[in-house]
C-alpha positions, 0 to 999 in steps of 0.5 A: 268261709265254709261250715266247718271253719266257722265250727272250728272258730266257734269251737276255739272261742268256746275253748278260750271263753269257756274252761270246759271240765273236759274236751269236746262233748260231754254231759259235763260240759253240756252242764257247764254251757247250760250253768255258763249261759244260764240256760234251763235244759228246757231252754235248751231244747227250745233253742235246738228246736229238740225235745226235752227229753233228749237234752235231759238224756244228753245231760245224764252221766254216761253211766246211767241208763237214761243217757244218751250222746249228743249228736254232733250236729246239735253239739256244733249248733249249740257252739254257734249259739253260744257264739251268736250269745 
């Protein structure tokens, strides 16, 4: 099974397990994941090996100057982490 199929399987699992407020990566979905997994932003940063400031930018509302989109590769890595949890 290739990486793409693993990610798709993880996405399907996440969608079934979690009722995301929206589809795909959004700040609201990321906040929802943090809440459901009971992870702090700092814990997520450590799990993804990124800076806390990066995670803070991803969870910021899109109309805020501090907002930055979460890279697709990081969203996919998060889905794999959720599946493994």
